C-alpha positions as CSV (number, residue, x, y, z in Angstrom):
1,M,11.6,12.2,-0.2
2,A,10.9,12.0,-3.9
3,S,10.9,15.1,-6.1
4,R,9.2,15.3,-9.5
5,S,12.5,14.5,-11.2
6,D,13.2,11.6,-8.9
7,F,9.8,10.1,-9.7
8,G,10.2,10.7,-13.4
9,R,13.6,8.9,-13.3
10,R,12.2,6.0,-11.4
11,V,9.4,5.7,-14.0
12,E,11.8,5.8,-16.9
13,L,13.9,3.2,-15.2
14,A,11.0,0.9,-14.5
15,L,9.8,1.3,-18.1
16,G,13.2,0.4,-19.4
17,S,13.4,-2.8,-17.3
18,T,11.9,-5.3,-19.8
19,A,12.5,-8.4,-17.7
20,K,11.1,-6.9,-14.5
21,R,8.0,-5.5,-16.3
22,A,7.4,-9.0,-17.7
23,N,7.8,-10.7,-14.3
24,I,5.4,-8.2,-12.8
25,A,2.8,-8.3,-15.5
26,R,2.8,-12.1,-15.6
27,A,2.1,-12.3,-11.8
28,M,-0.5,-9.5,-11.8
29,Y,-2.5,-11.0,-14.7
30,G,-2.4,-14.4,-12.9
31,L,-3.7,-12.9,-9.7
32,Q,-6.4,-11.1,-11.6
33,H,-7.6,-14.4,-13.0
34,K,-7.4,-16.1,-9.6
35,R,-9.4,-13.5,-8.0
36,L,-12.1,-13.7,-10.7
37,A,-12.2,-17.5,-10.2
38,A,-12.5,-17.1,-6.4
39,F,-15.7,-15.1,-6.8
40,P,-17.8,-16.9,-9.4
41,D,-21.1,-15.6,-8.0
42,R,-21.3,-11.8,-8.6
43,A,-24.2,-11.4,-6.3
44,A,-22.5,-13.1,-3.4
45,L,-19.4,-11.1,-3.9
46,E,-21.3,-7.8,-3.8
47,S,-23.1,-9.0,-0.6
48,L,-19.7,-9.9,0.9
49,R,-18.3,-6.5,0.0
50,D,-21.3,-4.8,1.6
51,A,-20.6,-6.7,4.8
52,G,-16.9,-5.9,4.7
53,E,-17.5,-2.2,4.1
54,A,-20.1,-2.1,6.9
55,I,-17.6,-3.8,9.4
56,K,-14.9,-1.4,8.7
57,R,-17.1,1.6,8.6
58,R,-18.6,0.6,12.0
59,A,-15.1,0.1,13.4
60,L,-13.8,3.5,12.2
61,A,-16.9,5.3,13.4
62,R,-16.1,4.1,17.0
63,L,-12.3,4.0,16.5
64,P,-11.3,6.0,19.7
65,E,-13.5,4.0,22.0
66,L,-12.7,0.7,20.4
67,L,-8.9,1.4,20.8
68,E,-9.5,1.9,24.5
69,Q,-11.5,-1.4,24.6
70,L,-8.7,-3.1,22.7
71,E,-6.1,-1.9,25.2
72,A,-8.2,-3.1,28.2
73,S,-8.9,-6.5,26.5
74,C,-5.2,-7.0,25.7
75,R,-4.0,-6.1,29.1
76,R,-6.5,-8.5,30.6
77,N,-5.0,-11.2,28.4
78,G,-1.5,-10.4,29.4
79,I,-0.5,-8.5,26.3
80,E,1.4,-5.2,26.9
81,V,0.1,-2.4,24.7
82,H,2.3,0.5,23.6
83,W,1.2,3.6,21.7
84,A,3.4,5.2,19.2
85,E,2.5,8.6,17.5
86,T,5.5,8.5,15.1
87,V,7.8,5.9,13.6
88,E,10.6,7.2,15.8
89,D,8.4,6.4,18.8
90,A,7.6,3.0,17.5
91,N,11.3,2.2,16.8
92,R,12.2,3.4,20.3
93,I,9.5,1.2,21.9
94,V,10.7,-1.9,20.0
95,L,14.4,-1.1,20.9
96,T,13.5,-0.6,24.5
97,I,11.7,-4.0,24.6
98,L,14.6,-5.8,23.0
99,R,17.1,-4.1,25.3
100,G,15.1,-5.1,28.2
101,Q,15.5,-8.7,27.2
102,G,19.2,-8.4,26.3
103,A,18.2,-9.3,22.8
104,R,20.8,-9.2,20.0
105,S,18.7,-10.8,17.2
106,L,15.1,-10.5,15.9
107,I,13.4,-12.9,13.5
108,K,10.6,-11.1,11.6
109,G,7.4,-12.2,9.9
110,K,5.9,-10.0,7.2
111,S,5.0,-6.6,8.3
112,M,4.4,-3.5,6.1
113,V,4.3,-1.3,9.2
114,S,7.8,-2.4,10.0
115,E,8.8,-1.3,6.5
116,E,7.0,2.0,7.2
117,M,9.1,2.3,10.4
118,E,12.3,1.4,8.6
119,L,12.8,-0.9,11.6
120,N,15.6,-3.1,10.2
121,R,17.8,-0.1,9.6
122,A,17.0,1.3,13.1
123,L,17.9,-1.9,14.9
124,E,21.0,-2.6,12.8
125,H,22.1,0.8,13.8
126,E,21.9,-0.4,17.4
127,G,23.8,-3.6,16.7
128,I,20.7,-5.8,16.6
129,E,20.3,-8.3,13.8
130,A,16.8,-8.2,12.1
131,L,16.2,-11.1,9.8
132,E,13.2,-11.4,7.4
133,S,11.6,-14.9,7.4
134,D,8.9,-14.3,4.9
135,L,10.3,-15.7,1.7
136,G,9.7,-12.7,-0.4
137,E,11.0,-10.3,2.3
138,F,14.0,-12.6,2.8
139,I,14.8,-12.3,-0.9
140,I,14.7,-8.6,-1.1
141,Q,16.6,-8.2,2.2
142,L,19.4,-10.2,0.6
143,A,19.2,-8.0,-2.5
144,G,19.1,-4.8,-0.6
145,E,15.8,-3.7,-2.0
146,G,12.4,-2.7,-0.7
147,P,9.2,-4.5,-1.4
148,S,7.7,-4.2,-4.8
149,H,4.2,-5.3,-3.6
150,I,2.5,-5.5,-0.3
151,I,1.6,-9.2,-0.5
152,A,4.4,-10.3,-2.9
153,P,7.5,-8.3,-2.0
154,A,9.8,-10.0,-4.6
155,V,7.2,-10.2,-7.4
156,H,9.7,-8.4,-9.8
157,K,12.2,-11.1,-9.6
158,S,12.2,-14.4,-11.6
159,R,13.3,-17.7,-10.1
160,H,16.5,-17.5,-12.1
161,E,17.4,-14.2,-10.5
162,V,16.5,-15.6,-7.0
163,S,18.7,-18.6,-7.7
164,A,21.6,-16.4,-8.8
165,L,21.1,-14.3,-5.6
166,F,21.2,-17.3,-3.3
167,G,24.2,-18.6,-5.1
168,R,26.1,-15.4,-4.4
169,M,25.0,-15.1,-0.8
170,F,25.3,-18.8,0.1
171,P,27.9,-20.3,-2.2
172,D,28.3,-23.4,0.0
173,L,24.6,-24.5,-0.6
174,P,23.6,-26.5,-3.7
175,R,22.4,-24.3,-6.5
176,R,18.8,-24.8,-7.4
177,E,16.5,-23.1,-9.9
178,D,13.1,-24.8,-9.4
179,I,10.6,-23.1,-7.1
180,E,10.5,-26.1,-4.7
181,G,14.2,-26.2,-4.4
182,L,14.6,-22.4,-3.8
183,C,12.0,-22.7,-1.1
184,A,13.8,-25.7,0.4
185,T,17.1,-23.6,0.3
186,A,15.4,-20.7,2.2
187,R,13.8,-23.1,4.7
188,E,17.3,-24.6,5.5
189,I,18.8,-21.2,6.0
190,L,15.9,-19.8,8.1
191,R,14.7,-22.8,10.2
192,R,17.5,-22.7,12.7
193,K,17.1,-18.9,13.1
194,F,13.6,-19.2,14.6
195,F,14.9,-21.0,17.6
196,A,18.1,-19.0,18.0
197,A,16.5,-15.6,17.8
198,D,16.0,-13.7,21.0
199,A,12.7,-12.2,19.9
200,G,10.1,-12.5,17.1
201,L,8.2,-9.8,15.4
202,S,5.0,-9.9,13.3
203,G,2.5,-7.5,11.8
204,A,-1.3,-7.9,12.3
205,N,-4.1,-8.3,9.7
206,F,-6.8,-7.5,12.2
207,L,-7.1,-6.6,15.8
208,V,-10.3,-7.6,17.8
209,A,-11.4,-5.0,20.4
210,E,-13.9,-7.4,22.0
211,T,-11.4,-10.1,22.8
212,G,-7.9,-8.5,22.6
213,T,-6.9,-10.8,19.8
214,I,-4.3,-10.3,17.1
215,V,-5.2,-12.1,13.9
216,L,-2.5,-12.9,11.5
217,V,-2.8,-14.7,8.1
218,E,0.1,-16.3,6.1
219,N,1.0,-19.2,3.9
220,E,4.5,-20.2,4.9
221,G,4.4,-21.0,8.6
222,N,7.0,-18.4,9.3
223,G,4.6,-16.1,11.0
224,R,3.5,-18.8,13.4
225,L,7.1,-19.6,14.2
226,C,8.0,-16.0,14.7
227,T,5.2,-15.6,17.2
228,T,5.7,-18.8,19.1
229,A,9.3,-20.0,19.0
230,P,11.1,-17.0,20.5
231,G,10.6,-16.0,24.1
232,V,9.2,-12.6,23.2
233,H,6.7,-11.7,20.5
234,I,6.3,-8.0,19.3
235,A,3.4,-7.2,17.0
236,V,3.5,-3.8,15.2
237,T,0.5,-2.5,13.4
238,G,-1.5,0.6,12.5
239,I,-4.4,1.8,14.7
240,E,-6.9,1.3,11.7
241,K,-6.5,-2.6,11.7
242,L,-9.2,-2.7,14.4
243,V,-12.6,-4.5,14.3
244,E,-15.3,-4.5,16.8
245,R,-15.9,-8.1,17.5
246,M,-14.7,-11.7,16.7
247,A,-17.8,-12.2,14.5
248,D,-16.5,-9.5,12.1
249,I,-13.4,-11.7,11.2
250,P,-14.8,-14.5,9.1
251,P,-16.3,-12.2,6.2
252,L,-13.1,-10.1,6.3
253,L,-10.9,-13.2,6.0
254,K,-13.0,-14.4,3.0
255,L,-12.5,-11.0,1.3
256,L,-8.9,-10.7,2.2
257,T,-7.6,-14.1,1.0
258,R,-9.7,-14.3,-2.2
259,S,-8.9,-10.7,-3.2
260,A,-5.3,-11.0,-2.5
261,T,-4.3,-14.4,-4.0
262,G,-7.6,-16.1,-5.0
263,Q,-7.2,-18.6,-2.1
264,P,-10.4,-19.7,-0.1
265,I,-8.3,-19.3,2.9
266,T,-4.5,-19.0,3.7
267,T,-2.6,-22.0,4.9
268,Y,-2.2,-20.5,8.4
269,V,-4.7,-18.3,10.3
270,N,-3.2,-17.3,13.6
271,F,-5.3,-16.0,16.6
272,I,-3.0,-14.6,19.3
273,S,-4.7,-13.6,22.5
274,G,-1.8,-13.6,25.0
275,P,1.5,-15.1,26.2
276,R,2.1,-18.6,27.2
277,K,0.0,-19.6,30.3
278,T,1.4,-21.4,33.3
279,A,0.2,-24.9,32.1
280,E,1.2,-24.5,28.5
281,K,4.5,-25.9,27.0
282,D,5.0,-23.5,24.1
283,G,4.5,-19.9,23.1
284,P,6.3,-16.7,24.1
285,R,6.7,-15.5,27.6
286,E,5.8,-12.0,26.7
287,V,3.6,-10.5,23.9
288,H,3.8,-6.8,23.1
289,L,1.4,-4.8,20.8
290,V,2.7,-1.6,19.3
291,L,0.0,0.6,17.9
292,L,1.3,3.1,15.3
293,D,-0.4,6.3,14.4
294,N,2.0,8.1,12.0
295,G,-0.6,10.4,10.4
296,R,-3.6,8.1,10.7
297,S,-5.3,10.3,13.2
298,R,-5.0,13.2,10.8
299,M,-6.5,11.1,8.0
300,Y,-9.3,10.1,10.5
301,E,-10.2,13.7,11.1
302,D,-11.3,14.2,7.5
303,P,-14.7,12.5,6.9
304,E,-13.9,11.8,3.2
305,L,-10.3,10.8,3.5
306,R,-11.2,8.6,6.5
307,D,-12.3,6.0,3.9
308,S,-8.7,5.3,3.1
309,L,-8.3,3.8,6.6
310,R,-10.7,1.0,5.6
311,C,-7.9,-0.7,3.7
312,I,-7.3,-4.4,4.6
313,R,-4.0,-4.6,2.6
314,C,-5.1,-7.2,0.2
315,G,-3.3,-5.6,-2.8
316,A,-6.2,-6.1,-5.3
317,C,-6.1,-2.5,-6.3
318,M,-2.5,-3.0,-7.3
319,N,-3.1,-6.2,-9.1
320,H,-5.7,-4.5,-11.4
321,C,-4.1,-1.1,-11.8
322,P,-2.8,-0.6,-15.4
323,V,-0.2,1.9,-14.0
324,Y,1.2,-0.5,-11.3
325,V,1.1,-3.5,-13.7
326,R,3.4,-1.7,-16.1
327,L,5.7,0.0,-13.5
328,G,5.9,-2.2,-10.4
329,G,6.2,-0.9,-6.9
330,H,9.7,0.5,-6.9
331,A,8.8,3.2,-9.4
332,Y,6.6,4.8,-6.7
333,G,9.6,5.2,-4.3
334,T,7.3,4.7,-1.3
335,V,6.4,2.0,1.3
336,Y,2.9,1.5,-0.1
337,P,2.7,1.6,-3.9
338,G,-0.2,1.4,-6.4
339,P,-3.6,3.1,-6.0
340,I,-3.8,2.7,-2.2
341,G,-0.2,4.1,-1.9
342,T,-1.3,7.0,-4.2
343,V,-3.9,7.8,-1.5
344,L,-2.1,6.9,1.7
345,E,1.5,8.2,1.1
346,P,0.7,11.8,0.3
347,Q,-1.5,12.0,3.3
348,R,1.2,10.4,5.5
349,T,4.1,12.3,4.2
350,G,2.5,15.5,2.7
351,L,1.3,16.6,-0.7
352,D,4.2,19.0,-1.0
353,R,6.6,16.0,-1.0
354,L,4.6,13.1,-2.6
355,G,1.7,14.8,-4.2
356,E,3.0,13.9,-7.6
357,L,1.9,10.3,-6.9
358,T,-1.7,11.3,-7.4
359,E,-0.8,11.8,-11.1
360,A,0.3,8.2,-11.4
361,S,-3.3,7.1,-12.2
362,T,-5.5,6.9,-15.3
363,L,-8.6,7.2,-13.1
364,C,-10.0,4.2,-15.0
365,G,-11.8,3.1,-11.8
366,A,-10.5,-0.5,-11.8
367,C,-9.1,-0.1,-8.3
368,G,-12.5,1.0,-6.8
369,E,-14.3,-1.8,-8.6
370,V,-12.2,-4.6,-7.1
371,C,-11.6,-3.1,-3.6
372,P,-13.2,-5.7,-1.2
373,V,-14.3,-3.0,1.3
374,R,-15.4,-0.5,-1.3
375,I,-12.8,2.3,-0.7
376,P,-13.7,4.9,-3.4
377,L,-10.0,5.2,-4.5
378,P,-10.6,7.1,-7.7
379,K,-12.6,9.6,-5.8
380,L,-10.0,9.9,-3.1
381,I,-7.2,10.4,-5.7
382,N,-9.2,13.2,-7.3
383,R,-9.7,14.7,-3.9
384,L,-6.0,14.8,-3.2
385,R,-5.3,16.2,-6.6
386,F,-7.6,19.0,-5.7
387,D,-6.0,19.5,-2.3
388,A,-2.5,19.6,-4.0
389,V,-3.5,22.8,-6.0
390,R,-6.4,24.4,-3.9
391,T,-5.9,28.0,-2.9
392,D,-7.9,27.9,0.4
393,G,-5.4,26.0,2.4
394,G,-7.0,22.6,2.6
395,P,-6.8,20.1,5.5
396,T,-4.3,17.8,3.9
397,S,-0.7,18.3,4.8
398,G,1.0,20.3,2.1
399,S,-2.4,21.4,0.5
400,G,-1.9,24.0,-2.2
401,R,1.9,23.5,-2.4
402,R,1.8,22.0,-5.9
403,R,0.0,25.0,-7.5
404,T,2.3,27.1,-9.6
405,G,1.9,30.7,-10.7
406,R,2.0,29.6,-14.3
407,E,-0.7,27.0,-13.9
408,A,-2.9,29.5,-11.9
409,L,-2.6,32.0,-14.7
410,I,-3.5,29.4,-17.3
411,W,-6.7,28.5,-15.5
412,Q,-7.7,32.1,-14.9
413,V,-7.4,32.7,-18.7
414,W,-9.4,29.5,-19.3
415,A,-12.1,30.6,-17.0
416,R,-12.3,34.1,-18.5
417,V,-12.6,32.7,-22.0
418,H,-15.3,30.2,-21.1
419,R,-17.4,32.8,-19.1
420,S,-18.0,35.0,-22.1
421,P,-19.6,33.6,-25.3
422,R,-18.2,36.5,-27.2
423,V,-14.6,36.0,-26.0
424,Y,-14.9,32.2,-26.5
425,R,-16.0,32.7,-30.2
426,L,-13.1,35.0,-30.7
427,W,-10.6,32.6,-29.1
428,L,-12.0,29.8,-31.2
429,A,-11.6,31.8,-34.4
430,L,-8.1,32.6,-33.5
431,A,-7.2,29.0,-32.6
432,T,-8.4,27.7,-35.9
433,R,-6.7,30.4,-38.0
434,L,-3.4,30.2,-36.1
435,R,-3.4,26.5,-35.5
436,R,0.0,26.0,-37.2
437,L,1.5,28.1,-34.4
438,A,0.3,25.8,-31.7
439,P,3.1,24.5,-29.5
440,R,4.5,21.1,-30.2
441,R,5.5,20.5,-26.6
442,I,4.2,21.5,-23.2
443,A,6.3,20.3,-20.3
444,G,4.8,17.3,-18.5
445,W,1.8,16.9,-20.7
446,S,3.6,16.1,-23.9
447,D,6.2,13.8,-22.2
448,A,3.8,10.9,-22.8
449,R,1.3,12.0,-25.4
450,E,1.1,14.0,-28.6
451,L,-0.5,17.5,-28.3
452,P,-3.7,17.9,-30.2
453,R,-3.8,20.6,-32.9
454,P,-6.9,22.8,-33.4
455,A,-8.8,21.7,-36.6
456,A,-8.9,23.9,-39.6
457,R,-12.6,24.6,-39.1
458,S,-14.6,24.6,-35.8
459,L,-17.5,22.3,-35.1
460,H,-19.8,25.3,-34.9
461,A,-18.7,26.4,-38.4
462,L,-19.3,23.0,-39.9
463,A,-22.7,22.8,-38.2
464,R,-23.7,26.1,-39.6
465,E,-22.7,25.1,-43.1
466,R,-24.9,22.0,-42.9
467,G,-27.9,24.0,-41.5
468,F,-27.8,22.3,-38.1
469,C,-27.7,25.6,-36.3
470,D,-28.3,29.3,-36.7
471,E,-25.6,32.0,-36.9
């Protein structure tokens, strides 16, 4: 995974890509304004956020028993439930299902968990075609890239870039540069794939333990086609997507769609509660639900870090993050970028490998202010920063691994100086007198800012001269 130098290179590359930065900023500022317009009544928004937070808190508090209830409800509905501790387990389960059907092709709806699994690569290695049908995912699949945003995977590309990409990949089709024409081109390419595919795959926005229902929201209709046209539907999702009862869904849908795109509701809201029944004429013969852990149980064990599992994947924290808006998702080098990725990815992969992401934050608090379910993201980022350098072997994987001997020595000296008034005054006097010897650069810190130089006279000295304090 990413080392510090890898992350630094990606950041420099992102900052140097003027066109991509403009595309991302334009889209993010647009989404900010749409969200603001979608919640004109501040009091109503806060009441809705209270409800969303309570629903997710209640579900997490009962997560183990609700997962058992979900499994029983799904099986009662005819949905096969599979448990995957790791991404390798999840990929193996999907592959086993496809092999059991003799499947050679899979049509996919949007799923960040499948990105987490690197499912496409795993299936292609076994000779199974995996085709993305979400327009943004389809674009980046053709470009050989990963998503730049969890709800808008190709947000970093302009329509002119997409047109050029389609022209290279499909030279026999008419060249279009307008949005409507590009969508029509993609529709023409993908439509026949839905009916030719041996199986379909989707993610899940919510899982209802009470009824065994998979809830899926989307705007393009590809999700509905993926889950109904092929004979087999496989849903892959994390265990944290669970809610207790169907009555919990409406407030969460209001929060999700308005926070993500400013829409009152998405074009399609799909409630999937089982395979095709005997008297029904459409729908899949089989429905499989793959529940992925991949470190989520470890997050759940920590009462504070558990809050990160409340995320409903709306992307609002990214849309409002000054760091993400200027860099885009690819600079992070992870599946989940932005503030929520800064919290999730180091927990999932380890602070020793991705702890540097916690520094990709100004701690301005914007992400926490807009989170629809009130995840205290700045607080969690600070907690992970502490875990990364703590000396007591904290609970997070890789805790303490980013603490260097040099840094430890600096803080020991700092603590010694500030514990003693006499030593502090001596240090202050030396700092002012020797200020011209202060270093011009300190690795890391001065890469993006100028180092302050001690003033010629201390504040205490000036205060004494003006009679504001005694010697």
